[in-house]
C-alpha positions as a Markdown table, in Angstrom:
| # | Residue | x | y | z |
|---|---|---|---|---|
| 1 | Met | 0.0 | 0.2 | -0.1 |
| 2 | Phe | 1.6 | 3.3 | -1.3 |
| 3 | Ser | 1.2 | 6.1 | 1.0 |
| 4 | Ala | -0.9 | 9.5 | -0.4 |
| 5 | Gly | 2.3 | 11.2 | -0.7 |
| 6 | Val | 4.3 | 8.8 | -2.6 |
| 7 | His | 1.6 | 8.1 | -4.8 |
| 8 | Ala | 0.6 | 11.7 | -5.9 |
| 9 | Lys | 4.3 | 12.0 | -6.3 |
| 10 | Thr | 4.5 | 9.3 | -8.5 |
| 11 | Leu | 1.4 | 10.9 | -10.7 |
| 12 | Arg | 3.0 | 14.3 | -11.2 |
| 13 | Arg | 6.0 | 12.4 | -12.5 |
| 14 | Lys | 5.9 | 12.2 | -16.6 |
| 15 | Glu | 7.6 | 8.2 | -17.3 |
| 16 | Phe | 7.4 | 7.0 | -20.7 |
| 17 | Leu | 8.2 | 3.2 | -21.4 |
| 18 | Thr | 10.1 | 2.2 | -24.3 |
| 19 | Leu | 8.5 | -0.6 | -26.5 |
| 20 | Glu | 10.6 | -3.2 | -25.1 |
| 21 | Gln | 10.0 | -2.1 | -21.4 |
| 22 | Phe | 6.0 | -2.5 | -22.3 |
| 23 | Arg | 6.2 | -5.9 | -24.0 |
| 24 | Lys | 8.2 | -7.4 | -20.7 |
| 25 | Ser | 5.8 | -5.2 | -18.1 |
| 26 | Lys | 3.1 | -7.3 | -16.5 |
| 27 | Asn | 1.6 | -4.5 | -15.2 |
| 28 | Ile | -0.4 | -3.4 | -18.8 |
| 29 | Ser | -2.9 | -0.4 | -18.2 |
| 30 | Leu | -6.5 | -0.5 | -18.6 |
| 31 | Cys | -6.6 | 2.1 | -20.6 |
| 32 | Val | -4.9 | 0.4 | -23.1 |
| 33 | Leu | -6.6 | -2.9 | -23.3 |
| 34 | Ala | -9.8 | -0.3 | -23.7 |
| 35 | Ala | -8.5 | 1.0 | -26.9 |
| 36 | Leu | -7.3 | -2.3 | -28.1 |
| 37 | Arg | -11.5 | -3.7 | -27.3 |
| 38 | Glu | -12.4 | -0.2 | -28.9 |
| 39 | Asn | -12.3 | -0.8 | -33.0 |
| 40 | Ser | -11.9 | 3.0 | -33.7 |
| 41 | Phe | -9.0 | 3.2 | -31.8 |
| 42 | Val | -7.0 | 0.2 | -33.7 |
| 43 | Thr | -6.2 | 0.2 | -37.2 |
| 44 | Glu | -5.7 | -3.5 | -38.9 |
| 45 | Asn | -2.3 | -2.9 | -39.2 |
| 46 | Glu | -1.7 | -2.5 | -35.8 |
| 47 | Leu | -3.7 | -5.4 | -35.0 |
| 48 | Ser | -1.6 | -7.1 | -37.7 |
| 49 | Arg | 1.5 | -6.3 | -35.6 |
| 50 | Ile | 0.0 | -7.9 | -32.9 |
| 51 | Ile | -1.3 | -11.0 | -34.0 |
| 52 | Val | 2.2 | -11.6 | -35.6 |
| 53 | Asp | 4.1 | -11.0 | -32.5 |
| 54 | Ala | 1.8 | -13.7 | -30.5 |
| 55 | Ala | 2.5 | -16.2 | -33.3 |
| 56 | Phe | 5.8 | -15.4 | -33.2 |
| 57 | Lys | 5.9 | -15.6 | -29.4 |
| 58 | Ile | 3.7 | -19.0 | -29.9 |
| 59 | His | 6.1 | -20.6 | -32.5 |
| 60 | Ser | 9.1 | -19.6 | -30.7 |
| 61 | Thr | 7.6 | -21.9 | -27.6 |
| 62 | Phe | 6.5 | -24.9 | -29.6 |
| 63 | Gly | 7.3 | -24.7 | -33.2 |
| 64 | Pro | 6.2 | -26.8 | -36.0 |
| 65 | Gly | 4.1 | -29.7 | -35.9 |
| 66 | Leu | 0.6 | -29.3 | -34.1 |
| 67 | Phe | -2.6 | -29.4 | -34.9 |
| 68 | Glu | -4.0 | -26.5 | -36.1 |
| 69 | Ser | -6.4 | -26.4 | -33.3 |
| 70 | Val | -3.9 | -26.3 | -30.9 |
| 71 | Tyr | -2.1 | -22.8 | -32.5 |
| 72 | Glu | -5.5 | -21.8 | -33.1 |
| 73 | Ser | -6.7 | -21.7 | -29.2 |
| 74 | Thr | -3.0 | -20.4 | -27.9 |
| 75 | Ile | -3.0 | -17.7 | -30.6 |
| 76 | Ala | -6.6 | -16.5 | -29.4 |
| 77 | Tyr | -5.4 | -17.0 | -25.6 |
| 78 | Glu | -2.4 | -14.7 | -26.2 |
| 79 | Leu | -4.6 | -12.2 | -28.1 |
| 80 | Arg | -7.1 | -11.6 | -25.5 |
| 81 | Lys | -4.6 | -11.6 | -22.8 |
| 82 | Arg | -3.2 | -8.4 | -25.1 |
| 83 | Gly | -6.5 | -7.0 | -24.8 |
| 84 | Cys | -8.2 | -8.0 | -28.4 |
| 85 | His | -11.7 | -9.1 | -28.5 |
| 86 | Val | -11.3 | -12.9 | -30.3 |
| 87 | Val | -14.0 | -14.8 | -31.8 |
| 88 | Cys | -13.5 | -18.5 | -32.8 |
| 89 | Gln | -14.7 | -20.6 | -35.3 |
| 90 | Arg | -17.4 | -17.8 | -36.0 |
| 91 | Gly | -19.9 | -19.0 | -38.8 |
| 92 | Val | -20.6 | -16.7 | -41.3 |
| 93 | Pro | -23.8 | -16.8 | -44.0 |
| 94 | Val | -24.0 | -17.0 | -47.4 |
| 95 | Ile | -26.7 | -15.2 | -49.4 |
| 96 | Tyr | -26.9 | -16.3 | -52.9 |
| 97 | Glu | -29.8 | -14.8 | -54.8 |
| 98 | Glu | -32.8 | -15.2 | -52.2 |
| 99 | Val | -31.2 | -18.5 | -50.5 |
| 100 | Lys | -29.4 | -17.9 | -47.3 |
| 101 | Met | -27.1 | -20.6 | -46.0 |
| 102 | Asp | -26.4 | -20.2 | -42.2 |
| 103 | Val | -22.8 | -21.2 | -42.4 |
| 104 | Gly | -21.0 | -20.7 | -45.5 |
| 105 | Phe | -17.8 | -20.9 | -43.7 |
| 106 | Arg | -16.4 | -20.8 | -40.4 |
| 107 | Ala | -13.5 | -18.2 | -39.9 |
| 108 | Asp | -10.9 | -19.4 | -37.7 |
| 109 | Ile | -10.5 | -16.4 | -35.8 |
| 110 | Ile | -11.7 | -12.8 | -36.0 |
| 111 | Val | -10.1 | -10.4 | -34.3 |
| 112 | Asn | -11.2 | -6.9 | -32.9 |
| 113 | Ser | -14.0 | -7.5 | -36.0 |
| 114 | Lys | -11.2 | -5.8 | -38.3 |
| 115 | Val | -9.0 | -9.1 | -39.1 |
| 116 | Ile | -9.5 | -12.5 | -40.0 |
| 117 | Val | -6.3 | -14.9 | -39.2 |
| 118 | Glu | -6.9 | -18.1 | -40.8 |
| 119 | Val | -4.3 | -20.7 | -38.9 |
| 120 | Lys | -2.8 | -23.9 | -40.7 |
| 121 | Ser | -0.4 | -26.3 | -40.2 |
| 122 | Val | 0.2 | -27.8 | -43.6 |
| 123 | Glu | 3.5 | -29.0 | -45.3 |
| 124 | Ala | 3.4 | -25.8 | -47.7 |
| 125 | Leu | 0.9 | -23.0 | -48.1 |
| 126 | Gly | -0.9 | -23.4 | -51.8 |
| 127 | Lys | -2.7 | -20.7 | -53.4 |
| 128 | Val | -6.0 | -22.0 | -52.6 |
| 129 | His | -5.5 | -20.8 | -49.1 |
| 130 | Ser | -4.9 | -17.3 | -50.1 |
| 131 | Lys | -8.2 | -17.4 | -51.9 |
| 132 | Gln | -10.0 | -18.6 | -50.1 |
| 133 | Leu | -9.4 | -16.3 | -47.3 |
| 134 | Leu | -9.8 | -13.2 | -49.6 |
| 135 | Thr | -13.2 | -14.9 | -50.5 |
| 136 | Tyr | -13.8 | -14.6 | -46.4 |
| 137 | Leu | -12.7 | -11.4 | -46.4 |
| 138 | Arg | -15.2 | -10.5 | -49.5 |
| 139 | Leu | -17.9 | -11.6 | -47.9 |
| 140 | Thr | -17.8 | -10.4 | -44.5 |
| 141 | Asp | -16.7 | -7.0 | -45.7 |
| 142 | Val | -13.2 | -7.3 | -43.5 |
| 143 | Arg | -10.5 | -5.7 | -45.1 |
| 144 | Leu | -7.2 | -7.1 | -43.9 |
| 145 | Gly | -6.7 | -11.2 | -43.5 |
| 146 | Leu | -3.3 | -13.2 | -42.1 |
| 147 | Leu | -3.1 | -16.8 | -43.0 |
| 148 | Ile | -0.4 | -18.0 | -40.7 |
| 149 | Asn | 1.2 | -21.4 | -41.0 |
| 150 | Phe | 2.9 | -22.9 | -38.1 |
| 151 | Asn | 4.3 | -26.0 | -39.7 |
| 152 | Val | 7.4 | -23.8 | -40.2 |
| 153 | Ser | 11.3 | -23.5 | -39.5 |
| 154 | Leu | 10.6 | -19.9 | -39.3 |
| 155 | Ile | 7.7 | -18.2 | -39.1 |
| 156 | Lys | 8.1 | -15.4 | -40.8 |
| 157 | Glu | 8.2 | -17.7 | -43.8 |
| 158 | Gly | 4.7 | -19.1 | -42.7 |
| 159 | Ile | 2.7 | -15.8 | -43.1 |
| 160 | Arg | 0.8 | -14.4 | -45.7 |
| 161 | Arg | -0.9 | -11.2 | -45.5 |
| 162 | Val | -4.1 | -10.9 | -47.7 |
| 163 | Val | -5.9 | -7.8 | -48.4 |
| 164 | Asn | -9.4 | -6.3 | -49.6 |
| 165 | Asn | -9.4 | -2.8 | -50.7 |
| 166 | Leu | -7.2 | -2.1 | -47.0 |
| 167 | Asp | -5.5 | 1.9 | -47.3 |
| 168 | Glu | -2.4 | 0.9 | -46.7 |
């Protein structure tokens, strides 16, 4: 418990953390978490950096070779821990003429309603994976998708960025 004098003195000092100090910090400010949850404050590109950083951490911990479901669960956990709003396995309806199909596809992870993350653990990503993600983006009117294949030696080799009319 801090005394009132110490607390007031601490509030008067303006200290800023470096990015490295922030990443190591266990005390993430509630304001930062609230800003991540508030869609209007965080851009798709900023979310992309957070997602890639989380994927790097997970890949460094586990490496390649696990099931997609393990990577999906851990990246969802890591993103929630970082203050993101995460929805897993969301069924998205598809409408064709007057026919509505309740589940046209299932997005692996949707982050802050702004980025779709498709998690893979395959030998190699094919063109069909990128095309599939682009279709998901168009159907949901989301502008950015990340295709992350964890079954690679270096995670940077397994990440593809797919855009749908995103201002870069």
